[in-house]
FIMINU-797979 format. One record per residue (C-alpha): chain; residue number from 1; x, y negated, z negated. Coordinates in nm, 4 decimals. Each point is the difference from the previous one (the first is absolute). Layout:
<pts>
+--------+-----+----------+----------+----------+
: cadena : num :        u :        v :        w :
+--------+-----+----------+----------+----------+
:      A : NUM :        X :        Y :        Z :
...
+--------+-----+----------+----------+----------+
</pts>
This chain:
<pts>
+--------+-----+----------+----------+----------+
: cadena : num :        u :        v :        w :
+--------+-----+----------+----------+----------+
:      A :   1 :  -2.9968 :  -1.3989 :  -3.0965 :
:      A :   2 :   0.2414 :  -0.0490 :   0.2887 :
:      A :   3 :   0.0919 :   0.2915 :   0.2288 :
:      A :   4 :   0.3382 :  -0.0113 :   0.1745 :
:      A :   5 :   0.0987 :   0.2340 :   0.2832 :
:      A :   6 :   0.3584 :   0.1067 :   0.0648 :
:      A :   7 :   0.1495 :  -0.1766 :   0.3031 :
:      A :   8 :   0.0889 :   0.3391 :   0.1535 :
:      A :   9 :  -0.2051 :   0.3128 :  -0.0660 :
:      A :  10 :  -0.2131 :   0.2730 :   0.1548 :
:      A :  11 :   0.0307 :   0.1869 :   0.3276 :
:      A :  12 :   0.3506 :  -0.0049 :   0.1449 :
:      A :  13 :   0.0579 :   0.0156 :   0.3752 :
:      A :  14 :   0.1100 :   0.3642 :  -0.0217 :
:      A :  15 :  -0.3282 :   0.1071 :  -0.1582 :
:      A :  16 :  -0.2065 :  -0.2094 :   0.2424 :
:      A :  17 :   0.1907 :   0.1566 :   0.2893 :
:      A :  18 :  -0.0635 :   0.3536 :  -0.1298 :
:      A :  19 :  -0.3718 :  -0.0630 :  -0.0521 :
:      A :  20 :  -0.0365 :  -0.1554 :   0.3456 :
:      A :  21 :   0.1702 :   0.3001 :   0.1623 :
:      A :  22 :  -0.2184 :   0.2509 :  -0.1856 :
:      A :  23 :  -0.3222 :  -0.1886 :   0.0683 :
:      A :  24 :   0.0790 :  -0.0202 :   0.3710 :
:      A :  25 :   0.0924 :   0.3696 :   0.0145 :
:      A :  26 :  -0.3183 :   0.1054 :  -0.1827 :
:      A :  27 :  -0.2144 :  -0.2173 :   0.2292 :
:      A :  28 :   0.1601 :   0.1544 :   0.3089 :
:      A :  29 :   0.0191 :   0.3624 :  -0.1140 :
:      A :  30 :  -0.3050 :   0.0312 :  -0.2252 :
:      A :  31 :   0.1807 :   0.1519 :  -0.2976 :
:      A :  32 :   0.3595 :   0.0243 :  -0.1185 :
:      A :  33 :   0.1807 :   0.1450 :  -0.3002 :
:      A :  34 :   0.2040 :  -0.2240 :  -0.2290 :
:      A :  35 :   0.2685 :   0.1919 :  -0.1869 :
:      A :  36 :  -0.0730 :  -0.1468 :  -0.3404 :
:      A :  37 :  -0.1811 :  -0.3297 :  -0.0662 :
:      A :  38 :   0.1178 :  -0.2707 :   0.2404 :
:      A :  39 :   0.0679 :  -0.2322 :  -0.2939 :
:      A :  40 :  -0.0446 :   0.0285 :  -0.3751 :
:      A :  41 :  -0.3335 :  -0.1778 :  -0.0024 :
:      A :  42 :  -0.3328 :   0.1867 :  -0.0271 :
:      A :  43 :  -0.2084 :  -0.2735 :   0.1687 :
:      A :  44 :   0.2179 :   0.0062 :   0.3105 :
:      A :  45 :  -0.0039 :   0.3799 :   0.0114 :
:      A :  46 :  -0.3817 :   0.0084 :  -0.0229 :
:      A :  47 :  -0.0379 :  -0.2576 :   0.2790 :
:      A :  48 :   0.2297 :   0.2000 :   0.2275 :
:      A :  49 :  -0.1863 :   0.3220 :  -0.0750 :
:      A :  50 :  -0.3149 :  -0.1696 :   0.1252 :
:      A :  51 :   0.1884 :  -0.0738 :   0.3234 :
:      A :  52 :   0.0998 :   0.3663 :   0.0436 :
:      A :  53 :   0.3334 :   0.0207 :  -0.1815 :
:      A :  54 :  -0.0022 :   0.3244 :  -0.2012 :
:      A :  55 :   0.2567 :   0.0231 :  -0.2800 :
:      A :  56 :   0.1783 :   0.3313 :  -0.0526 :
:      A :  57 :   0.2945 :   0.1099 :  -0.2099 :
:      A :  58 :   0.1461 :   0.2150 :   0.2765 :
:      A :  59 :  -0.0849 :   0.1581 :   0.3315 :
:      A :  60 :  -0.2279 :   0.3032 :  -0.0045 :
:      A :  61 :   0.0405 :   0.2812 :   0.2488 :
:      A :  62 :  -0.2130 :  -0.0544 :   0.3073 :
:      A :  63 :  -0.0636 :  -0.3691 :  -0.0653 :
:      A :  64 :   0.0682 :  -0.1629 :   0.3345 :
:      A :  65 :  -0.0987 :  -0.3597 :  -0.0803 :
:      A :  66 :   0.2541 :  -0.2789 :   0.0538 :
:      A :  67 :   0.2158 :  -0.0490 :  -0.3092 :
:      A :  68 :   0.0809 :  -0.3447 :  -0.1370 :
:      A :  69 :   0.3129 :  -0.0618 :  -0.2058 :
:      A :  70 :  -0.0676 :  -0.2654 :  -0.2633 :
:      A :  71 :   0.1954 :  -0.3201 :  -0.0624 :
:      A :  72 :   0.2054 :   0.1827 :  -0.2661 :
:      A :  73 :   0.1556 :   0.2287 :   0.2608 :
:      A :  74 :   0.0915 :   0.3694 :  -0.0190 :
:      A :  75 :   0.3024 :   0.2218 :   0.0389 :
:      A :  76 :   0.1053 :   0.1402 :   0.3403 :
:      A :  77 :  -0.1290 :   0.3463 :  -0.0852 :
:      A :  78 :  -0.3577 :  -0.1327 :  -0.0239 :
:      A :  79 :   0.0242 :  -0.1545 :   0.3467 :
:      A :  80 :   0.1493 :   0.3198 :   0.1414 :
:      A :  81 :  -0.2746 :   0.2115 :  -0.1587 :
:      A :  82 :  -0.2782 :  -0.2161 :   0.1449 :
:      A :  83 :   0.1511 :   0.0009 :   0.3486 :
:      A :  84 :   0.0684 :   0.3744 :  -0.0095 :
:      A :  85 :  -0.3690 :   0.0553 :  -0.0741 :
:      A :  86 :  -0.0916 :  -0.2087 :   0.3024 :
:      A :  87 :  -0.1464 :  -0.2911 :  -0.1942 :
:      A :  88 :   0.0341 :  -0.3483 :   0.1436 :
:      A :  89 :   0.1992 :  -0.2135 :  -0.2459 :
:      A :  90 :  -0.1047 :  -0.3605 :  -0.0703 :
:      A :  91 :   0.2865 :  -0.1576 :  -0.1937 :
:      A :  92 :  -0.0934 :  -0.3060 :  -0.2090 :
:      A :  93 :   0.3141 :   0.0093 :  -0.2170 :
:      A :  94 :   0.0937 :  -0.3507 :  -0.1106 :
:      A :  95 :   0.3019 :  -0.1133 :   0.2061 :
:      A :  96 :   0.1815 :  -0.0931 :  -0.3218 :
:      A :  97 :  -0.0450 :   0.3573 :  -0.1256 :
:      A :  98 :   0.1151 :   0.1317 :   0.3387 :
:      A :  99 :   0.3169 :  -0.2065 :  -0.0446 :
:      A : 100 :   0.0592 :   0.1684 :  -0.3383 :
:      A : 101 :  -0.0475 :   0.3416 :   0.1588 :
:      A : 102 :   0.2547 :  -0.0787 :   0.2727 :
:      A : 103 :   0.2565 :  -0.1232 :  -0.2515 :
:      A : 104 :  -0.0551 :   0.3124 :  -0.2112 :
:      A : 105 :   0.0644 :   0.2251 :   0.2974 :
:      A : 106 :   0.3009 :  -0.2039 :   0.1164 :
:      A : 107 :   0.1666 :  -0.0062 :  -0.3424 :
:      A : 108 :  -0.0564 :   0.3721 :  -0.0574 :
:      A : 109 :   0.1494 :   0.0833 :   0.3397 :
:      A : 110 :   0.3012 :  -0.2188 :  -0.0869 :
:      A : 111 :   0.0671 :   0.2139 :  -0.3065 :
:      A : 112 :  -0.1411 :  -0.2244 :  -0.2717 :
:      A : 113 :  -0.2263 :   0.1156 :  -0.2795 :
:      A : 114 :  -0.3102 :  -0.2164 :   0.0181 :
:      A : 115 :  -0.1304 :  -0.1572 :  -0.3205 :
:      A : 116 :  -0.3489 :  -0.1506 :   0.0191 :
:      A : 117 :  -0.1041 :  -0.2394 :  -0.2744 :
:      A : 118 :  -0.3674 :   0.0867 :  -0.0321 :
:      A : 119 :  -0.2695 :   0.2396 :  -0.1140 :
:      A : 120 :   0.0861 :   0.3532 :   0.1208 :
:      A : 121 :  -0.3711 :   0.0893 :   0.0034 :
:      A : 122 :  -0.1014 :  -0.2910 :   0.2236 :
:      A : 123 :  -0.0904 :   0.0969 :   0.3568 :
:      A : 124 :   0.2353 :  -0.2534 :   0.1549 :
:      A : 125 :   0.2949 :   0.1228 :  -0.2067 :
:      A : 126 :  -0.0761 :   0.3678 :   0.0672 :
:      A : 127 :  -0.0021 :  -0.0703 :   0.3713 :
:      A : 128 :   0.3282 :  -0.1936 :  -0.0069 :
:      A : 129 :   0.1638 :   0.2759 :  -0.2062 :
:      A : 130 :  -0.1034 :   0.2518 :   0.2644 :
:      A : 131 :   0.1752 :  -0.2017 :   0.2735 :
:      A : 132 :   0.3248 :   0.0180 :  -0.2011 :
:      A : 133 :  -0.0145 :   0.3759 :  -0.0505 :
:      A : 134 :   0.1612 :   0.1811 :  -0.2925 :
:      A : 135 :   0.2465 :  -0.2722 :  -0.1034 :
:      A : 136 :  -0.2492 :  -0.2484 :  -0.1404 :
:      A : 137 :  -0.1425 :  -0.0940 :  -0.3371 :
:      A : 138 :  -0.2642 :  -0.2450 :  -0.1230 :
:      A : 139 :   0.0499 :  -0.1734 :  -0.3351 :
:      A : 140 :  -0.2913 :  -0.1761 :  -0.1642 :
:      A : 141 :   0.0327 :  -0.3369 :  -0.1705 :
:      A : 142 :   0.1106 :   0.0425 :  -0.3621 :
:      A : 143 :   0.1031 :   0.3644 :   0.0387 :
:      A : 144 :   0.3575 :   0.1114 :  -0.0822 :
:      A : 145 :   0.2485 :   0.0408 :   0.2812 :
:      A : 146 :   0.1288 :   0.3527 :   0.0706 :
:      A : 147 :   0.3442 :   0.0590 :  -0.1466 :
:      A : 148 :   0.1294 :   0.1908 :   0.3020 :
:      A : 149 :  -0.0676 :  -0.2323 :   0.2947 :
:      A : 150 :   0.2309 :   0.0562 :   0.2999 :
:      A : 151 :   0.2714 :  -0.2553 :   0.0851 :
:      A : 152 :  -0.1494 :  -0.1219 :   0.3313 :
:      A : 153 :  -0.3378 :  -0.1627 :  -0.0575 :
:      A : 154 :  -0.2477 :  -0.1889 :   0.2155 :
:      A : 155 :  -0.2666 :  -0.1840 :  -0.1998 :
:      A : 156 :  -0.3352 :  -0.1252 :   0.1265 :
:      A : 157 :  -0.3223 :  -0.0994 :  -0.1719 :
:      A : 158 :  -0.3639 :   0.0913 :   0.0250 :
:      A : 159 :  -0.1350 :  -0.2888 :   0.2061 :
:      A : 160 :  -0.2400 :  -0.1255 :  -0.2697 :
:      A : 161 :   0.2522 :  -0.0325 :  -0.2837 :
:      A : 162 :   0.0944 :  -0.3451 :  -0.1269 :
:      A : 163 :   0.3370 :  -0.1521 :   0.1006 :
:      A : 164 :   0.0802 :  -0.0670 :  -0.3666 :
:      A : 165 :  -0.0478 :   0.3617 :  -0.1034 :
:      A : 166 :   0.1926 :   0.1300 :   0.2998 :
:      A : 167 :   0.2889 :  -0.2324 :  -0.0910 :
:      A : 168 :  -0.0118 :   0.1208 :  -0.3615 :
:      A : 169 :   0.0072 :   0.3610 :   0.1203 :
:      A : 170 :   0.3039 :  -0.0660 :   0.2200 :
:      A : 171 :   0.1778 :  -0.1698 :  -0.2905 :
:      A : 172 :  -0.0679 :   0.2965 :  -0.2264 :
:      A : 173 :   0.1206 :   0.2409 :   0.2675 :
:      A : 174 :   0.3277 :  -0.1879 :   0.0339 :
:      A : 175 :   0.0529 :  -0.0312 :  -0.3739 :
:      A : 176 :  -0.0566 :   0.3699 :  -0.0659 :
:      A : 177 :   0.1662 :   0.1498 :   0.3085 :
:      A : 178 :   0.2595 :  -0.2460 :   0.1271 :
:      A : 179 :   0.2808 :   0.2379 :  -0.0973 :
:      A : 180 :  -0.1516 :   0.2815 :   0.2093 :
:      A : 181 :  -0.1192 :  -0.1898 :   0.3093 :
:      A : 182 :   0.2426 :  -0.0029 :   0.2917 :
:      A : 183 :  -0.2393 :  -0.1561 :   0.2518 :
:      A : 184 :  -0.3316 :  -0.1796 :  -0.0465 :
:      A : 185 :  -0.2444 :  -0.1201 :   0.2646 :
:      A : 186 :  -0.2971 :  -0.2151 :  -0.1054 :
:      A : 187 :  -0.2760 :  -0.0570 :   0.2549 :
:      A : 188 :  -0.2734 :  -0.2495 :  -0.0808 :
:      A : 189 :  -0.3277 :   0.1747 :   0.0887 :
:      A : 190 :  -0.2242 :  -0.2228 :  -0.2135 :
:      A : 191 :  -0.3148 :  -0.1355 :   0.1624 :
:      A : 192 :   0.0085 :  -0.3803 :   0.0347 :
:      A : 193 :  -0.3786 :  -0.0185 :  -0.0379 :
:      A : 194 :   0.0085 :   0.1961 :  -0.3247 :
:      A : 195 :   0.2816 :  -0.2167 :  -0.1350 :
:      A : 196 :  -0.1927 :  -0.3171 :   0.0924 :
:      A : 197 :  -0.3158 :   0.1275 :  -0.1685 :
:      A : 198 :   0.1929 :   0.0838 :  -0.3159 :
:      A : 199 :   0.1570 :  -0.3468 :  -0.0052 :
:      A : 200 :  -0.3463 :  -0.1540 :   0.0452 :
:      A : 201 :  -0.1382 :   0.2141 :  -0.2845 :
:      A : 202 :   0.2858 :  -0.1136 :  -0.2229 :
:      A : 203 :  -0.0798 :  -0.3650 :   0.0737 :
:      A : 204 :  -0.3712 :   0.0561 :  -0.0599 :
:      A : 205 :   0.0604 :   0.1707 :  -0.3340 :
:      A : 206 :   0.1772 :  -0.3112 :  -0.1252 :
:      A : 207 :  -0.2997 :  -0.2222 :   0.0788 :
:      A : 208 :  -0.2947 :   0.1921 :  -0.1444 :
:      A : 209 :  -0.1292 :   0.1568 :  -0.3209 :
:      A : 210 :  -0.0868 :   0.3318 :   0.1632 :
:      A : 211 :   0.0847 :   0.1781 :   0.3256 :
:      A : 212 :  -0.2238 :   0.2539 :   0.1721 :
:      A : 213 :   0.1918 :   0.2262 :   0.2391 :
:      A : 214 :  -0.2383 :   0.1537 :   0.2533 :
:      A : 215 :   0.0866 :   0.3276 :   0.1682 :
:      A : 216 :  -0.0356 :   0.3771 :   0.0082 :
:      A : 217 :   0.0926 :   0.1956 :  -0.3108 :
:      A : 218 :   0.2648 :   0.1996 :   0.1880 :
:      A : 219 :   0.1486 :  -0.2984 :   0.1842 :
:      A : 220 :   0.3684 :  -0.0353 :  -0.0905 :
:      A : 221 :   0.0335 :  -0.3581 :   0.1225 :
:      A : 222 :  -0.3077 :  -0.1026 :  -0.2024 :
:      A : 223 :   0.1502 :   0.1502 :  -0.3159 :
:      A : 224 :   0.3232 :  -0.1869 :   0.0700 :
:      A : 225 :  -0.1964 :  -0.3263 :   0.0194 :
:      A : 226 :  -0.1485 :   0.0778 :  -0.3402 :
:      A : 227 :   0.3484 :   0.0643 :  -0.1396 :
:      A : 228 :   0.1265 :  -0.3309 :   0.1410 :
:      A : 229 :  -0.2815 :  -0.1926 :  -0.1679 :
:      A : 230 :   0.0600 :   0.1680 :  -0.3338 :
:      A : 231 :   0.3730 :  -0.0688 :   0.0266 :
:      A : 232 :  -0.0925 :  -0.3695 :   0.0053 :
:      A : 233 :  -0.1789 :   0.0444 :  -0.3311 :
:      A : 234 :  -0.3447 :  -0.0304 :   0.1551 :
:      A : 235 :  -0.3065 :   0.1968 :  -0.1011 :
:      A : 236 :  -0.0753 :   0.2072 :   0.3097 :
:      A : 237 :  -0.2428 :   0.2743 :   0.0960 :
:      A : 238 :  -0.0130 :   0.2360 :   0.2983 :
:      A : 239 :  -0.3515 :   0.0227 :   0.1459 :
:      A : 240 :  -0.1131 :   0.2030 :   0.2976 :
:      A : 241 :  -0.3184 :  -0.2033 :   0.0426 :
:      A : 242 :  -0.2459 :  -0.2302 :  -0.1774 :
:      A : 243 :  -0.1504 :   0.2777 :  -0.2109 :
:      A : 244 :   0.3301 :   0.0410 :  -0.1864 :
:      A : 245 :  -0.0148 :  -0.3546 :  -0.1393 :
:      A : 246 :  -0.0750 :  -0.0467 :  -0.3695 :
:      A : 247 :  -0.1621 :  -0.3245 :  -0.1180 :
:      A : 248 :   0.2110 :  -0.0080 :  -0.3168 :
:      A : 249 :   0.3165 :  -0.0317 :   0.2109 :
:      A : 250 :  -0.1150 :  -0.3459 :   0.1060 :
:      A : 251 :  -0.0807 :  -0.1401 :  -0.3432 :
:      A : 252 :   0.2055 :  -0.3113 :  -0.0669 :
:      A : 253 :   0.1466 :  -0.0055 :   0.3514 :
:      A : 254 :   0.0077 :  -0.3320 :   0.1785 :
:      A : 255 :   0.1910 :   0.1231 :   0.3064 :
:      A : 256 :  -0.0279 :   0.3501 :   0.1472 :
:      A : 257 :   0.2370 :   0.1155 :   0.2717 :
:      A : 258 :  -0.0795 :   0.2611 :   0.2640 :
:      A : 259 :   0.2483 :   0.1884 :   0.2158 :
:      A : 260 :  -0.0263 :   0.3209 :   0.2007 :
:      A : 261 :   0.2142 :   0.2817 :   0.1318 :
:      A : 262 :   0.0994 :   0.0395 :   0.3635 :
:      A : 263 :  -0.2662 :   0.2667 :   0.0564 :
:      A : 264 :  -0.2858 :  -0.2033 :  -0.1494 :
:      A : 265 :  -0.2617 :  -0.1394 :   0.2432 :
:      A : 266 :  -0.1232 :  -0.3580 :  -0.0261 :
:      A : 267 :  -0.3481 :   0.1283 :  -0.0822 :
:      A : 268 :   0.1243 :   0.1588 :  -0.3244 :
:      A : 269 :   0.1698 :  -0.3237 :  -0.1075 :
:      A : 270 :  -0.3108 :  -0.2034 :   0.0818 :
:      A : 271 :  -0.2199 :   0.2388 :  -0.2013 :
:      A : 272 :   0.2276 :  -0.0328 :  -0.3032 :
:      A : 273 :   0.0020 :  -0.3804 :   0.0274 :
:      A : 274 :  -0.3811 :  -0.0086 :   0.0130 :
:      A : 275 :  -0.0158 :   0.2226 :  -0.3088 :
:      A : 276 :   0.2415 :  -0.2281 :  -0.1883 :
:      A : 277 :  -0.2134 :  -0.2989 :   0.0920 :
:      A : 278 :  -0.3167 :   0.1686 :  -0.1284 :
:      A : 279 :   0.1596 :   0.1185 :  -0.3241 :
:      A : 280 :   0.1630 :  -0.3389 :  -0.0533 :
:      A : 281 :  -0.3292 :  -0.1785 :   0.0469 :
:      A : 282 :  -0.1621 :   0.2353 :  -0.2514 :
:      A : 283 :   0.2706 :  -0.0635 :  -0.2581 :
:      A : 284 :  -0.0277 :  -0.3776 :   0.0461 :
:      A : 285 :  -0.3768 :   0.0176 :  -0.0354 :
:      A : 286 :   0.0273 :   0.2050 :  -0.3181 :
:      A : 287 :   0.2532 :  -0.2472 :  -0.1433 :
:      A : 288 :  -0.2227 :  -0.3008 :   0.0737 :
:      A : 289 :  -0.3008 :   0.1693 :  -0.1598 :
:      A : 290 :   0.2109 :   0.0867 :  -0.3046 :
+--------+-----+----------+----------+----------+
</pts>
């Protein structure tokens, strides 16, 4: 059995930057609070907790520890709340997300209604919506467009969406609302790394019998990689680690592909590859004995 790795996968520079900042801060200050998990990957979160990074959903009264903003970013009210309490703020927001936040604020102040193509429950999207204020809406892929959109629209995307789906969304928006739109601004806020990883996953899916997509269960970019592979007609499974692998998935497979989301550490990918090798060897041994 041959194992092929995607040419581009795993930790992106934004995640590496955020982890480096938090590790350095925890080493210097002893303990810090991360508002939410730094990335959607349980292994990374556990390793940071061992370094002194405590994850919390919000700030508790009287908690004076330094507060770290994760790579997903937050709305301005969260930053103001932390600073008003006297907490030191350590901002690890991905610069690409920061760019989205700035565009959201700029477009809202210019009188546009902001439309974000993305998951309204995702932390990144919630934060960007907050920077735009009241005149903003998030629309998830595949969901119907509101019938009463205003005439001046500014459209951006959640950074981890695929270029193809963003283009399809824009086309649908124009087809359904062209008669009502007087002005439209489209700002490309897609992450180049995410787009490259999705293109690499698409290529990989065409070359193998099965694709394993490694990443946290709640990782949006990992789920998008899975969708890309399935769109190519490939059999694909999302695994968080080696224990999720099932031997029957590998039966009859000559080539197995492995890719990973932008928040997935190399160690998780390596563990999955080792597990595939062991299971593959077992299947080959059973076939030879049969």
